[in-house]
LOFI-967525 format. One record per atom (N, C-alpha, C, O, CB): residue in three letters; atom name; z negated, x, y. Coordinates in steps of 0.1 Angstrom, whole numbers, plus 5000, padded with zeros to 4 digits. Atoms other than C-alpha are relative to their C-alpha. Glycine has a CB too. Layout:
BEGIN
NODE resn name    z    x    y
NODE  ALA   CA    Z    X    Y
...
//
This chain:
BEGIN
NODE resn name    z    x    y
NODE  MET    N 5015 5004 4995
NODE  MET   CA 9850 1701 9011
NODE  MET    C 4998 5016 5007
NODE  MET    O 5006 5025 5003
NODE  MET   CB 4985 4994 4985
NODE  SER    N 5000 4986 4993
NODE  SER   CA 9839 1732 9034
NODE  SER    C 4988 5004 4988
NODE  SER    O 4984 5001 4978
NODE  SER   CB 4994 5001 5021
NODE  THR    N 5014 4988 5004
NODE  THR   CA 9813 1760 9030
NODE  THR    C 4986 4996 5004
NODE  THR    O 4975 4998 4998
NODE  THR   CB 5003 5018 5009
NODE  GLN    N 5007 5001 4992
NODE  GLN   CA 9792 1748 9055
NODE  GLN    C 4986 4996 4997
NODE  GLN    O 4977 5000 5004
NODE  GLN   CB 5005 4994 5007
NODE  ALA    N 5013 4998 5015
NODE  ALA   CA 9761 1741 9030
NODE  ALA    C 4993 5014 5001
NODE  ALA    O 4983 5017 5006
NODE  ALA   CB 5007 5000 4980
NODE  GLU    N 5000 4988 5002
NODE  GLU   CA 9761 1774 9025
NODE  GLU    C 4989 5009 5011
NODE  GLU    O 4981 5017 5008
NODE  GLU   CB 5016 5004 5001
NODE  LYS    N 5007 4994 4988
NODE  LYS   CA 9748 1783 9059
NODE  LYS    C 4990 4994 5005
NODE  LYS    O 4992 4982 5005
NODE  LYS   CB 5006 5002 5011
NODE  PHE    N 5007 5010 4993
NODE  PHE   CA 9716 1774 9077
NODE  PHE    C 5003 4993 5010
NODE  PHE    O 5007 4998 5021
NODE  PHE   CB 4991 5005 5004
NODE  ARG    N 4996 5009 4989
NODE  ARG   CA 9721 1744 9097
NODE  ARG    C 4986 4996 5012
NODE  ARG    O 4974 4998 5011
NODE  ARG   CB 5005 4985 4992
NODE  ARG    N 5012 4996 4987
NODE  ARG   CA 9700 1740 9129
NODE  ARG    C 5002 4986 5005
NODE  ARG    O 5013 4980 5006
NODE  ARG   CB 5004 5016 5014
NODE  GLY    N 5001 5014 4994
NODE  GLY   CA 9687 1705 9143
NODE  GLY    C 4990 5001 5012
NODE  GLY    O 4983 5011 5012
NODE  GLY   CB 4995 4987 4989
NODE  ARG    N 5013 4994 4990
NODE  ARG   CA 9664 1701 9176
NODE  ARG    C 4992 5005 4994
NODE  ARG    O 4991 5017 4998
NODE  ARG   CB 4991 4990 5007
NODE  LYS    N 5014 4992 5000
NODE  LYS   CA 9631 1711 9156
NODE  LYS    C 5003 5010 4991
NODE  LYS    O 4996 5020 4990
NODE  LYS   CB 4987 4992 4996
NODE  VAL    N 5000 4994 5018
NODE  VAL   CA 9646 1724 9123
NODE  VAL    C 5010 5005 5002
NODE  VAL    O 5019 5001 5009
NODE  VAL   CB 5001 4989 4986
NODE  THR    N 4993 4992 5009
NODE  THR   CA 9665 1752 9107
NODE  THR    C 4997 4993 4981
NODE  THR    O 4987 4992 4974
NODE  THR   CB 4995 5016 5004
NODE  HIS    N 5001 5005 5020
NODE  HIS   CA 9674 1740 9067
NODE  HIS    C 5011 5001 4998
NODE  HIS    O 5021 5003 5006
NODE  HIS   CB 4995 4984 4991
NODE  ALA    N 4989 4995 5011
NODE  ALA   CA 9694 1745 9040
NODE  ALA    C 4997 4989 4990
NODE  ALA    O 4993 4991 4979
NODE  ALA   CB 4999 5016 4994
NODE  LEU    N 5004 5014 5019
NODE  LEU   CA 9689 1711 9016
NODE  LEU    C 5012 5000 4996
NODE  LEU    O 5020 4997 5005
NODE  LEU   CB 4994 4980 5000
NODE  THR    N 4990 5006 5010
NODE  THR   CA 9714 1707 8990
NODE  THR    C 4996 4998 4988
NODE  THR    O 4990 5007 4982
NODE  THR   CB 5010 5007 4997
NODE  ALA    N 5001 5010 5010
NODE  ALA   CA 9712 1681 8962
NODE  ALA    C 5011 4999 4991
NODE  ALA    O 5023 4999 4996
NODE  ALA   CB 4999 4987 5007
NODE  HIS    N 4993 5005 5008
NODE  HIS   CA 9730 1673 8930
NODE  HIS    C 4998 4991 4993
NODE  HIS    O 4989 4992 4984
NODE  HIS   CB 5004 5005 4995
NODE  LEU    N 5003 5007 5004
NODE  LEU   CA 9733 1642 8923
NODE  LEU    C 5011 4995 4992
NODE  LEU    O 5023 4999 4992
NODE  LEU   CB 4993 4995 5007
NODE  VAL    N 4986 5006 5010
NODE  VAL   CA 9751 1620 8896
NODE  VAL    C 4997 4985 4995
NODE  VAL    O 4987 4981 4989
NODE  VAL   CB 5002 5010 4985
NODE  PHE    N 5000 5019 4998
NODE  PHE   CA 9758 1580 8895
NODE  PHE    C 5008 5000 4989
NODE  PHE    O 5017 5008 4987
NODE  PHE   CB 5009 4991 5015
NODE  VAL    N 4993 5004 5013
NODE  VAL   CA 9769 1566 8862
NODE  VAL    C 5001 4981 5002
NODE  VAL    O 4994 4972 5005
NODE  VAL   CB 4989 5007 4984
NODE  THR    N 4995 5019 4995
NODE  THR   CA 9791 1531 8865
NODE  THR    C 4989 4994 4984
NODE  THR    O 4985 4998 4973
NODE  THR   CB 5028 4994 4999
NODE  LYS    N 5007 5012 5007
NODE  LYS   CA 9773 1502 8850
NODE  LYS    C 5007 4998 4985
NODE  LYS    O 5019 4997 4983
NODE  LYS   CB 5001 4985 5010
NODE  TYR    N 5000 5000 5014
NODE  TYR   CA 9771 1499 8812
NODE  TYR    C 5011 5012 4993
NODE  TYR    O 5017 5010 4982
NODE  TYR   CB 5004 4987 4995
NODE  ARG    N 4993 4986 5002
NODE  ARG   CA 9790 1536 8811
NODE  ARG    C 5014 4993 5002
NODE  ARG    O 5024 5000 4999
NODE  ARG   CB 4998 5008 4983
NODE  ARG    N 4983 5008 5001
NODE  ARG   CA 9823 1510 8818
NODE  ARG    C 5008 5018 5008
NODE  ARG    O 5005 5023 5019
NODE  ARG   CB 5004 4976 5015
NODE  GLY    N 4988 4992 4997
NODE  GLY   CA 9852 1541 8818
NODE  GLY    C 5011 4994 5010
NODE  GLY    O 5022 4993 5006
NODE  GLY   CB 5007 5003 4988
NODE  VAL    N 4998 5007 4996
NODE  VAL   CA 9863 1524 8849
NODE  VAL    C 5006 5011 5018
NODE  VAL    O 5011 5006 5028
NODE  VAL   CB 4990 4990 4996
NODE  ILE    N 4993 4988 4990
NODE  ILE   CA 9872 1559 8875
NODE  ILE    C 5012 5004 4997
NODE  ILE    O 5014 5011 4987
NODE  ILE   CB 4993 5013 5001
NODE  THR    N 4984 4995 5001
NODE  THR   CA 9909 1565 8878
NODE  THR    C 4996 5009 5013
NODE  THR    O 4986 5009 5020
NODE  THR   CB 5014 4987 5002
NODE  ASP    N 4993 4990 4991
NODE  ASP   CA 9924 1591 8901
NODE  ASP    C 4995 4992 5010
NODE  ASP    O 4986 4996 5018
NODE  ASP   CB 5016 5005 4999
NODE  ARG    N 4999 5005 4985
NODE  ARG   CA 9928 1565 8928
NODE  ARG    C 4987 4994 5003
NODE  ARG    O 4983 4992 5015
NODE  ARG   CB 5014 4989 5002
NODE  VAL    N 5017 5004 5001
NODE  VAL   CA 9891 1551 8920
NODE  VAL    C 4991 5011 5006
NODE  VAL    O 4982 5011 5015
NODE  VAL   CB 4995 4999 4982
NODE  ARG    N 5009 4987 4995
NODE  ARG   CA 9878 1584 8924
NODE  ARG    C 4999 5004 5013
NODE  ARG    O 4990 5006 5021
NODE  ARG   CB 5004 5011 4994
NODE  GLU    N 4995 4996 4981
NODE  GLU   CA 9900 1595 8957
NODE  GLU    C 4992 4987 5009
NODE  GLU    O 4985 4990 5018
NODE  GLU   CB 5022 4998 5004
NODE  HIS    N 5010 5015 4997
NODE  HIS   CA 9884 1558 8966
NODE  HIS    C 4984 5010 5010
NODE  HIS    O 4979 5013 5021
NODE  HIS   CB 4992 4991 4977
NODE  LEU    N 5018 4998 5004
NODE  LEU   CA 9847 1570 8959
NODE  LEU    C 4996 5010 5009
NODE  LEU    O 4985 5009 5015
NODE  LEU   CB 4996 5006 4982
NODE  THR    N 5002 4983 4997
NODE  THR   CA 9849 1608 8972
NODE  THR    C 5003 4999 5015
NODE  THR    O 4997 5007 5023
NODE  THR   CB 5012 5011 4990
NODE  THR    N 5003 5000 4985
NODE  THR   CA 9862 1595 9008
NODE  THR    C 4991 4988 5001
NODE  THR    O 4985 4991 5011
NODE  THR   CB 5013 4998 5011
NODE  THR    N 5013 5004 4996
NODE  THR   CA 9834 1568 9009
NODE  THR    C 4988 5009 4998
NODE  THR    O 4980 5008 5008
NODE  THR   CB 4997 4988 4994
NODE  PHE    N 5012 4992 5002
NODE  PHE   CA 9807 1592 8998
NODE  PHE    C 4998 5008 5017
NODE  PHE    O 4989 5009 5025
NODE  PHE   CB 5003 5012 4986
NODE  ALA    N 4999 4989 4986
NODE  ALA   CA 9821 1617 9027
NODE  ALA    C 4999 4994 5008
NODE  ALA    O 4999 5002 5017
NODE  ALA   CB 5011 5008 5003
NODE  SER    N 5000 5009 4989
NODE  SER   CA 9819 1589 9051
NODE  SER    C 4984 4999 5004
NODE  SER    O 4977 5003 5013
NODE  SER   CB 5007 4985 4996
NODE  VAL    N 5015 5002 4998
NODE  VAL   CA 9785 1579 9044
NODE  VAL    C 4990 5009 5004
NODE  VAL    O 4980 5008 5012
NODE  VAL   CB 4997 4997 4990
NODE  MET    N 5009 4990 4992
NODE  MET   CA 9772 1615 9044
NODE  MET    C 4998 5002 5014
NODE  MET    O 4987 5003 5019
NODE  MET   CB 5001 5011 4998
NODE  GLY    N 5000 4999 4990
NODE  GLY   CA 9786 1619 9077
NODE  GLY    C 4991 4990 5008
NODE  GLY    O 4986 4996 5018
NODE  GLY   CB 5011 5001 5002
NODE  ASP    N 5005 5006 4993
NODE  ASP   CA 9768 1590 9091
NODE  ASP    C 4984 5004 4995
NODE  ASP    O 4976 5000 5003
NODE  ASP   CB 5005 4986 4999
NODE  PHE    N 5011 4991 5008
NODE  PHE   CA 9736 1609 9070
NODE  PHE    C 4999 5008 5013
NODE  PHE    O 4988 5006 5018
NODE  PHE   CB 5005 5008 4985
NODE  ASP    N 5000 4992 4992
NODE  ASP   CA 9741 1633 9097
NODE  ASP    C 5002 5014 4987
NODE  ASP    O 4995 5023 4990
NODE  ASP   CB 4986 4999 5010
NODE  GLY    N 5001 4995 5015
NODE  GLY   CA 9749 1654 9060
NODE  GLY    C 5014 5006 4998
NODE  GLY    O 5022 5007 5007
NODE  GLY   CB 4997 4988 4989
NODE  GLU    N 4990 4995 5006
NODE  GLU   CA 9774 1668 9039
NODE  GLU    C 5006 4999 4984
NODE  GLU    O 4999 5001 4974
NODE  GLU   CB 4996 5012 5003
NODE  LEU    N 4994 5000 5011
NODE  LEU   CA 9799 1663 9010
NODE  LEU    C 5004 5010 4998
NODE  LEU    O 5016 5012 5002
NODE  LEU   CB 5008 4993 4997
NODE  ILE    N 4993 4986 5004
NODE  ILE   CA 9803 1695 9000
NODE  ILE    C 5009 5004 4985
NODE  ILE    O 5018 5013 4984
NODE  ILE   CB 4989 5010 5001
NODE  GLU    N 4985 5002 5015
NODE  GLU   CA 9822 1690 8962
NODE  GLU    C 4994 4988 4992
NODE  GLU    O 4982 4987 4989
NODE  GLU   CB 5002 5017 4984
NODE  CYS    N 5000 5011 5002
NODE  CYS   CA 9827 1657 8949
NODE  CYS    C 5008 4996 4984
NODE  CYS    O 5020 4995 4987
NODE  CYS   CB 5005 4996 5012
NODE  ASP    N 4991 5002 5013
NODE  ASP   CA 9843 1648 8908
NODE  ASP    C 4991 4993 4989
NODE  ASP    O 4981 4987 4991
NODE  ASP   CB 5007 5017 4994
NODE  GLY    N 5004 5001 5010
NODE  GLY   CA 9835 1641 8878
NODE  GLY    C 5005 4989 4987
NODE  GLY    O 5017 4992 4988
NODE  GLY   CB 4990 4998 5004
NODE  GLY    N 4992 5006 5008
NODE  GLY   CA 9849 1616 8848
NODE  GLY    C 4997 4988 5001
NODE  GLY    O 4989 4984 5009
NODE  GLY   CB 4999 5004 4989
NODE  ASP    N 4997 5014 5004
NODE  ASP   CA 9859 1581 8837
NODE  ASP    C 4991 4990 5006
NODE  ASP    O 4994 4980 5013
NODE  ASP   CB 4999 4999 4985
NODE  ASP    N 5010 5012 5000
NODE  ASP   CA 9821 1565 8838
NODE  ASP    C 4989 5009 5010
NODE  ASP    O 4978 5005 5012
NODE  ASP   CB 4993 4995 4983
NODE  HIS    N 5014 4995 4991
NODE  HIS   CA 9801 1592 8863
NODE  HIS    C 5004 5007 5012
NODE  HIS    O 5016 5011 5010
NODE  HIS   CB 4990 5010 4992
NODE  MET    N 4997 4993 4993
NODE  MET   CA 9804 1611 8893
NODE  MET    C 4991 5011 5008
NODE  MET    O 4981 5006 5013
NODE  MET   CB 5006 4994 5005
NODE  HIS    N 5005 4989 4998
NODE  HIS   CA 9790 1645 8905
NODE  HIS    C 4994 5000 5014
NODE  HIS    O 5004 4994 5020
NODE  HIS   CB 5009 5011 4997
NODE  LEU    N 4994 4999 4987
NODE  LEU   CA 9783 1648 8940
NODE  LEU    C 4988 5017 5001
NODE  LEU    O 4978 5020 4995
NODE  LEU   CB 4998 4982 5014
NODE  LEU    N 5008 4993 4997
NODE  LEU   CA 9770 1680 8956
NODE  LEU    C 4998 4998 5015
NODE  LEU    O 5007 5002 5022
NODE  LEU   CB 5002 5013 4996
NODE  ILE    N 5003 5000 4991
NODE  ILE   CA 9755 1673 8987
NODE  ILE    C 4993 5010 5011
NODE  ILE    O 4989 5021 5006
NODE  ILE   CB 4997 4993 4998
NODE  SER    N 5006 4993 4994
NODE  SER   CA 9739 1688 9020
NODE  SER    C 4994 4992 5009
NODE  SER    O 5000 4987 5019
NODE  SER   CB 5008 5009 5004
NODE  TYR    N 5008 5011 4993
NODE  TYR   CA 9711 1668 9034
NODE  TYR    C 4994 5004 5015
NODE  TYR    O 4994 5017 5016
NODE  TYR   CB 4988 4995 4991
NODE  PRO    N 5008 4995 4992
NODE  PRO   CA 9691 1671 9068
NODE  PRO    C 4986 4999 4999
NODE  PRO    O 4985 4986 4999
NODE  PRO   CB 5003 4996 5009
NODE  PRO    N 5010 5004 5004
NODE  PRO   CA 9653 1672 9062
NODE  PRO    C 4994 4984 5003
NODE  PRO    O 4988 4977 4995
NODE  PRO   CB 4992 5009 5003
NODE  GLN    N 5008 5013 4995
NODE  GLN   CA 9642 1640 9080
NODE  GLN    C 5007 4986 4988
NODE  GLN    O 5003 4974 4988
NODE  GLN   CB 5004 4996 5021
NODE  VAL    N 4994 5013 5009
NODE  VAL   CA 9664 1619 9051
NODE  VAL    C 4996 4997 4993
NODE  VAL    O 5008 4996 4988
NODE  VAL   CB 5008 4999 4995
NODE  ALA    N 5009 5004 5016
NODE  ALA   CA 9644 1607 9019
NODE  ALA    C 5016 4999 4994
NODE  ALA    O 5024 4993 5001
NODE  ALA   CB 4988 4981 4999
NODE  ILE    N 4994 4996 5015
NODE  ILE   CA 9669 1615 8988
NODE  ILE    C 5000 4990 4997
NODE  ILE    O 5010 4986 4991
NODE  ILE   CB 4994 5009 4989
NODE  ALA    N 4997 5018 5004
NODE  ALA   CA 9660 1577 8982
NODE  ALA    C 5007 4990 5004
NODE  ALA    O 5013 4982 4997
NODE  ALA   CB 4991 4993 5001
NODE  ALA    N 4994 5006 4990
NODE  ALA   CA 9672 1563 9011
NODE  ALA    C 5021 5001 4998
NODE  ALA    O 5030 4992 4999
NODE  ALA   CB 4991 5009 5013
NODE  LEU    N 4986 4999 4997
NODE  LEU   CA 9707 1583 9009
NODE  LEU    C 5004 4997 4987
NODE  LEU    O 5016 5002 4986
NODE  LEU   CB 5006 5014 5005
NODE  VAL    N 4997 4994 5013
NODE  VAL   CA 9712 1580 8971
NODE  VAL    C 5005 4978 5001
NODE  VAL    O 5014 4972 4996
NODE  VAL   CB 4983 5011 4986
NODE  ASN    N 4996 5012 5001
NODE  ASN   CA 9707 1539 8981
NODE  ASN    C 5013 4995 5007
NODE  ASN    O 5020 4986 5002
NODE  ASN   CB 4991 4995 5005
NODE  SER    N 4997 5000 4991
NODE  SER   CA 9727 1541 9007
NODE  SER    C 5015 5001 4993
NODE  SER    O 5023 4992 4992
NODE  SER   CB 4994 5008 5008
NODE  LEU    N 4989 4999 5009
NODE  LEU   CA 9755 1560 8987
NODE  LEU    C 5012 4993 4994
NODE  LEU    O 5024 4992 4996
NODE  LEU   CB 4996 5001 4995
NODE  LYS    N 5001 5007 5009
NODE  LYS   CA 9754 1539 8961
NODE  LYS    C 5009 4989 5004
NODE  LYS    O 5020 4986 5001
NODE  LYS   CB 4987 4997 4997
NODE  GLY    N 4999 5016 4998
NODE  GLY   CA 9753 1505 8976
NODE  GLY    C 5014 4999 5013
NODE  GLY    O 5018 4987 5016
NODE  GLY   CB 4981 4993 5006
NODE  VAL    N 4991 5001 4988
NODE  VAL   CA 9781 1512 9006
NODE  VAL    C 5016 5006 4990
NODE  VAL    O 5027 5003 4993
NODE  VAL   CB 4994 5014 5016
NODE  SER    N 4987 4995 5009
NODE  SER   CA 9805 1530 8977
NODE  SER    C 5008 4986 4990
NODE  SER    O 5019 4983 4988
NODE  SER   CB 4993 5014 4987
NODE  ALA    N 4997 5010 5006
NODE  ALA   CA 9802 1499 8957
NODE  ALA    C 5006 4991 5007
NODE  ALA    O 5018 4988 5006
NODE  ALA   CB 4990 4996 4995
NODE  ARG    N 4996 5011 4988
NODE  ARG   CA 9805 1474 8983
NODE  ARG    C 5023 5002 5001
NODE  ARG    O 5033 4997 4996
NODE  ARG   CB 4987 5007 5022
NODE  MET    N 4988 4991 4998
NODE  MET   CA 9837 1495 8995
NODE  MET    C 5012 4997 4995
NODE  MET    O 5022 4994 4999
NODE  MET   CB 4999 5013 4997
NODE  LEU    N 4997 5001 5007
NODE  LEU   CA 9847 1493 8967
NODE  LEU    C 5010 4989 4990
NODE  LEU    O 5022 4990 4985
NODE  LEU   CB 4992 5002 4999
NODE  ARG    N 4995 5006 5006
NODE  ARG   CA 9850 1463 8950
NODE  ARG    C 5011 4987 5014
NODE  ARG    O 5018 4978 5010
NODE  ARG   CB 4988 4995 4989
NODE  LYS    N 4986 5000 4993
NODE  LYS   CA 9872 1454 8984
NODE  LYS    C 5010 5000 4998
NODE  LYS    O 5019 4991 4999
NODE  LYS   CB 5001 5006 5006
NODE  GLU    N 4983 4992 5005
NODE  GLU   CA 9899 1476 8972
NODE  GLU    C 5004 4984 4992
NODE  GLU    O 5013 4978 4996
NODE  GLU   CB 4999 5020 4984
NODE  CYS    N 4994 5006 5012
NODE  CYS   CA 9901 1449 8941
NODE  CYS    C 5006 5006 4990
NODE  CYS    O 5014 5000 4984
NODE  CYS   CB 5008 4994 5002
NODE  TYR    N 4989 4992 5008
NODE  TYR   CA 9915 1476 8920
NODE  TYR    C 4994 4994 4985
NODE  TYR    O 4982 4992 4982
NODE  TYR   CB 5000 5020 5002
NODE  ALA    N 5002 5010 5012
NODE  ALA   CA 9923 1458 8884
NODE  ALA    C 4992 5012 4989
NODE  ALA    O 4989 5008 4978
NODE  ALA   CB 5017 4993 4992
NODE  GLU    N 5005 4995 5010
NODE  GLU   CA 9907 1486 8865
NODE  GLU    C 4985 4997 5000
NODE  GLU    O 4979 4997 4989
NODE  GLU   CB 5004 5014 4999
NODE  VAL    N 5008 5000 4999
NODE  VAL   CA 9875 1482 8879
NODE  VAL    C 4998 4981 4994
NODE  VAL    O 4992 4976 4985
NODE  VAL   CB 4999 5008 5013
NODE  LYS    N 5001 5017 5002
NODE  LYS   CA 9878 1441 8880
NODE  LYS    C 4999 4997 4987
NODE  LYS    O 4991 4987 4985
NODE  LYS   CB 5012 4992 5007
NODE  GLY    N 4995 5003 5012
NODE  GLY   CA 9891 1442 8843
NODE  GLY    C 4985 5000 4993
NODE  GLY    O 4980 4990 4987
NODE  GLY   CB 5012 5010 4994
NODE  LYS    N 5012 4996 5009
NODE  LYS   CA 9855 1460 8831
NODE  LYS    C 4994 4998 5005
NODE  LYS    O 4985 4998 4996
NODE  LYS   CB 4997 5009 4995
NODE  LEU    N 5014 5004 4990
NODE  LEU   CA 9828 1452 8857
NODE  LEU    C 5000 4990 5004
NODE  LEU    O 5011 4988 5009
NODE  LEU   CB 4996 5005 5011
NODE  TRP    N 5004 5009 4997
NODE  TRP   CA 9815 1421 8866
NODE  TRP    C 4992 4997 5007
NODE  TRP    O 4981 5004 5007
NODE  TRP   CB 5000 4997 4994
NODE  GLY    N 5015 4998 4990
NODE  GLY   CA 9794 1406 8893
NODE  GLY    C 4998 5013 5010
NODE  GLY    O 5004 5024 5010
NODE  GLY   CB 4986 5001 4989
NODE  ALA    N 5000 4992 4985
NODE  ALA   CA 9784 1424 8923
NODE  ALA    C 4993 5019 4993
NODE  ALA    O 4987 5027 5000
NODE  ALA   CB 4985 4989 5015
NODE  HIS    N 5006 4987 5004
NODE  HIS   CA 9774 1457 8902
NODE  HIS    C 5013 5012 5001
NODE  HIS    O 5025 5010 4996
NODE  HIS   CB 4993 4999 4983
NODE  PHE    N 4986 4990 5010
NODE  PHE   CA 9795 1490 8899
NODE  PHE    C 4994 5010 4993
NODE  PHE    O 4998 5013 4982
NODE  PHE   CB 5014 5011 5009
NODE  TRP    N 5005 4992 5005
NODE  TRP   CA 9767 1518 8896
NODE  TRP    C 4988 4993 4991
NODE  TRP    O 4981 4983 4994
NODE  TRP   CB 4997 5009 5009
NODE  SER    N 5011 4996 5011
NODE  SER   CA 9742 1521 8866
NODE  SER    C 4985 5002 5016
NODE  SER    O 4985 5008 5027
NODE  SER   CB 5006 5021 4987
NODE  PRO    N 5007 4997 4987
NODE  PRO   CA 9710 1516 8888
NODE  PRO    C 4988 5015 4999
NODE  PRO    O 4978 5018 5006
NODE  PRO   CB 4991 4985 5003
NODE  SER    N 5009 4988 5003
NODE  SER   CA 9692 1545 8878
NODE  SER    C 5011 5009 5006
NODE  SER    O 5021 5004 5012
NODE  SER   CB 4994 5002 4982
NODE  TYR    N 4994 4987 4996
NODE  TYR   CA 9708 1583 8887
NODE  TYR    C 4992 5012 4999
NODE  TYR    O 4980 5012 4998
NODE  TYR   CB 5005 4999 5013
NODE  PHE    N 5005 4983 5002
NODE  PHE   CA 9701 1622 8885
NODE  PHE    C 4996 5004 5013
NODE  PHE    O 4998 4997 5022
NODE  PHE   CB 5013 5010 4994
NODE  VAL    N 5005 4996 4986
NODE  VAL   CA 9686 1642 8914
NODE  VAL    C 4994 5012 4993
NODE  VAL    O 4986 5013 4984
NODE  VAL   CB 4988 4989 5010
NODE  ALA    N 5005 4984 5000
NODE  ALA   CA 9683 1682 8916
NODE  ALA    C 5000 5006 5011
NODE  ALA    O 5011 5005 5018
NODE  ALA   CB 5008 5009 4992
NODE  SER    N 4996 4989 4993
NODE  SER   CA 9677 1706 8939
NODE  SER    C 5010 5008 4998
NODE  SER    O 5018 5004 4989
NODE  SER   CB 4992 5007 5000
NODE  THR    N 4989 4985 5002
NODE  THR   CA 9702 1738 8941
NODE  THR    C 4994 5011 4999
NODE  THR    O 5000 5022 4998
NODE  THR   CB 5010 5004 5014
NODE  GLY    N 5005 4989 4994
NODE  GLY   CA 9677 1759 8944
NODE  GLY    C 4998 5010 4987
NODE  GLY    O 4996 5022 4987
NODE  GLY   CB 4987 4997 5008
NODE  GLY    N 4997 4990 5015
NODE  GLY   CA 9679 1771 8908
NODE  GLY    C 5009 5007 4994
NODE  GLY    O 5007 5016 4985
NODE  GLY   CB 5000 4994 4991
NODE  VAL    N 4988 4993 5001
NODE  VAL   CA 9711 1781 8907
NODE  VAL    C 5010 4999 5009
NODE  VAL    O 5010 4988 5015
NODE  VAL   CB 5006 4998 4990
NODE  THR    N 4992 4999 4987
NODE  THR   CA 9738 1791 8933
NODE  THR    C 5007 4989 5001
NODE  THR    O 5009 4982 4991
NODE  THR   CB 5009 5011 5001
NODE  LEU    N 4993 5010 4994
NODE  LEU   CA 9758 1766 8952
NODE  LEU    C 5014 5004 4990
NODE  LEU    O 5022 4997 4983
NODE  LEU   CB 5002 5003 5019
NODE  GLU    N 4987 4996 5006
NODE  GLU   CA 9785 1787 8938
NODE  GLU    C 5007 4993 4982
NODE  GLU    O 5017 4989 4978
NODE  GLU   CB 4998 5018 5000
NODE  THR    N 5003 5003 5016
NODE  THR   CA 9776 1780 8897
NODE  THR    C 5005 4984 5002
NODE  THR    O 5015 4978 4996
NODE  THR   CB 4981 5003 4994
NODE  LEU    N 5001 5016 5000
NODE  LEU   CA 9772 1743 8907
NODE  LEU    C 5019 4994 5008
NODE  LEU    O 5027 4984 5005
NODE  LEU   CB 4982 4994 5014
NODE  ARG    N 4989 5003 4999
NODE  ARG   CA 9803 1741 8921
NODE  ARG    C 5010 4996 4988
NODE  ARG    O 5013 4986 4981
NODE  ARG   CB 5003 5009 5006
NODE  HIS    N 4992 4997 5018
NODE  HIS   CA 9825 1755 8892
NODE  HIS    C 4994 4988 4994
NODE  HIS    O 5001 4978 4993
NODE  HIS   CB 4993 5017 4989
NODE  TYR    N 5000 5015 5011
NODE  TYR   CA 9808 1729 8870
NODE  TYR    C 5001 4991 5006
NODE  TYR    O 5002 4983 4996
NODE  TYR   CB 4989 4996 4991
NODE  ILE    N 4993 5013 5001
NODE  ILE   CA 9818 1698 8887
NODE  ILE    C 5011 5003 5007
NODE  ILE    O 5015 4993 5014
NODE  ILE   CB 4992 4987 5006
NODE  GLU    N 4984 4996 5002
NODE  GLU   CA 9853 1714 8894
NODE  GLU    C 5006 5000 4990
NODE  GLU    O 5018 5001 4989
NODE  GLU   CB 5004 5010 5003
NODE  ASN    N 4996 4999 5012
NODE  ASN   CA 9855 1715 8862
NODE  ASN    C 4996 4993 4987
NODE  ASN    O 4995 4998 4975
NODE  ASN   CB 4998 5009 4998
NODE  GLN    N 5004 5013 5007
NODE  GLN   CA 9846 1679 8848
NODE  GLN    C 5005 4990 4994
NODE  GLN    O 5001 4981 4986
NODE  GLN   CB 4996 4995 5005
NODE  ARG    N 4988 5005 5016
NODE  ARG   CA 9879 1670 8835
NODE  ARG    C 5002 5005 4994
NODE  ARG    O 5005 5000 4984
NODE  ARG   CB 5013 4997 4997
NODE  ASN    N 4989 4986 5008
NODE  ASN   CA 9890 1705 8822
NODE  ASN    C 4992 4997 4984
NODE  ASN    O 4981 4996 4980
NODE  ASN   CB 4996 5022 5010
NODE  PRO    N 5007 5001 5015
NODE  PRO   CA 9890 1701 8784
NODE  PRO    C 4990 5010 4995
NODE  PRO    O 4981 5008 4987
NODE  PRO   CB 5010 5001 4990
NODE  GLY    N 5009 4987 5004
NODE  GLY   CA 9875 1739 8785
NODE  GLY    C 4986 5001 5010
NODE  GLY    O 4978 5009 5008
NODE  GLY   CB 5009 5015 5003
NODE  GLY    N 5013 4998 4991
NODE  GLY   CA 9848 1733 8813
NODE  GLY    C 4985 4998 4994
NODE  GLY    O 4982 4992 4983
NODE  GLY   CB 5001 4990 5012
NODE  THR    N 5014 5009 5004
NODE  THR   CA 9812 1727 8811
NODE  THR    C 4997 4992 4992
NODE  THR    O 5002 4981 4993
NODE  THR   CB 4994 4994 5006
NODE  SER    N 5000 5024 5003
NODE  SER   CA 9802 1697 8793
NODE  SER    C 4981 4999 5005
NODE  SER    O 4975 4988 5006
NODE  SER   CB 5003 4989 4969
NODE  SER    N 5018 5001 4994
NODE  SER   CA 9760 1706 8806
NODE  SER    C 4998 5006 5010
NODE  SER    O 5006 5015 5012
NODE  SER   CB 4989 5005 4991
NODE  PRO    N 5004 4998 4989
NODE  PRO   CA 9745 1712 8836
NODE  PRO    C 4997 5016 5000
NODE  PRO    O 4995 5020 4988
NODE  PRO   CB 4989 4991 5004
NODE  PRO    N 5003 4986 5002
NODE  PRO   CA 9738 1751 8845
NODE  PRO    C 4983 5001 4998
NODE  PRO    O 4978 5012 4996
NODE  PRO   CB 5006 5009 5013
//
């Protein structure tokens, strides 16, 4: 992932630097996110962010949740962006028919309907990046900065 979001981005009528920290949890907190599922989700999230003229800066998580650090333009409502990220990723993941997902989740749902979002103005991007990068490390930070 690049460091583009650390700079101001320019549009036709606006200069901005909007970043957010998102957390999505799997339905029933089932541990279905293996390495290959995580890689597939990361690729899908990056594609969706590109469709919204945004950027996926960092992405990682545990076996039952994903953390995303994103940059997005001001004309995009965060709720609409989250809806697309979760909807498209779940739909694309279902098409792949991963056994680890199919065996633990049923129906059309992959994500819990809720999510966490916070602007990154309270901490530096580097602090958040470090937190997300260390999600799967035993000695990593277990709570957000």
